[in-house]
C-alpha positions, 0 to 999 in steps of 0.5 A: 803255612797250611796254605804252602802244605796243602799247595805241596800236596797238591803239586805232588799228587799232580806229579804222581798222577802225570808220572803214572799216566806217561809210565803205566801204559808202556809198563803194561804193553812190555809185560805182554811181549814175551816171544818164545825162545829158540833152543839150544838145537835151533841156534847150533843148526845155524852153524852147519848152514851153507854159504854162513858169514865168513867173519864179524867184526865191531865198529866203536861209533863214541866211549865214556869213562864210567865209574865200574868200566867203559861204555861203548857203543857198538856196532857188529858188521857180518860179512859174507864171501860175496862181500855182502855186509848185515849191519847190527845197531847203528850207534850214534853221529858226534852230535848226537853222542855227545848229548847223550854223553851228557846224560850219562854224566849226570845220571851216572858220573861218567866222563865227557863222551868221546865220539869216534865217528859216525858208522858211515866214516867208520865203515869208510867205502865199505858202507855201499857193501852193507846190503842188511840192517838190523837193531837190538832195540830202537833207543836213539843210541842204537839207531841214530847213525842210520841218518848220516849212514843213509846220506853216504849209502842211500838206497839199496840196503834192507831193514829186517826188524821183528813184527814186535820191534816195528810195530809195539813202540813207547816214548823211549823207542818212537823217534828212533822208529821214526829215523828208521821208517824215513830212512833209506832202508826199504822192508826185508823179509824174514821167515821162521818163528821162533829164530828167524833166517834171511835167505839172503844172509844165511847163518844168521839168526834173529829171535825175539827177546822182550825184557827191556823193550817190545822190540828188542831182539837176538842176533845170532850169528855162525863164524867158523863153528863159533856161534856169537850172539849179540844180547843188546841191553839185556845187560849193561855189562857181561858181569851184570850177566854172570852175576844175574844182576838186573838194572835197579828200580830207577832205571827199570822203573822210571827211565826205561820200562822194562819187564823185569820178570822177563829180564831175569828170565832171559839173563840165566838163559844167556849164560847158559848159552855163553857157558858152552866152549862154541858160543859168546854172548856180547852185551852191546855196551860193554865194550872191554868185553867185546875188545877181548871176546876175539872179535877183530875191529872193523878196519884193523 
């Protein structure tokens, strides 16, 4: 019996050491990523940018019923008058969506995931109009769809990433970063510091956030006097943003190393922006909120 207890204790110690070896470096890394946030005045500057986008729509590549809502894997597509499209996130193809859904079934008691098609299938022939691509962050459920997208699109589109997203990786972002690096996308250039802009896509602003991943990124898109602010996965639902609720110890410390102090700073900041009559903050996975936000689904 004593031998069993000693062995069990030894295994526990080894397990704790291995867990610390895996988790401590990404936690230390992300706590160093706290870029300066854009001011409301800087964001409002996008509203008066000439030749800005004419509409913003969304795609839903897959969805999954949770006990407290619907988990969506949305892709946002901005369009300019010249026909050019800018795609934010890429969702997943059917196989990846079903595999990812199994994790949600076991972890959250979700129903079976439903794939609605890869992003290239949902865009159809409009896939060829996508000139710019970007990601709110490099988790696989936001980026895997770039593989089938590139099989259809081929060369011609550019990817726009902050230095934090491109260079600061951890065990949860390496796989998606490799997909992007080896994709059909060539590297695009951005100008500015706190709020970055792209010459070919006026009225679109990009800002580094940190918090959820080292490369978490905000996108602000001005359409007809309204600013749509895409916050990624700073929270998993708009309700959590409103109630200033974090994701809990298990998620933020063991599953996805987050800078919880930073996400606690970002939640009220985003809600303050959302309180403006001409600004709407969208949360990537909150399908219900996206569907009722006033945005149209692409192709409908």
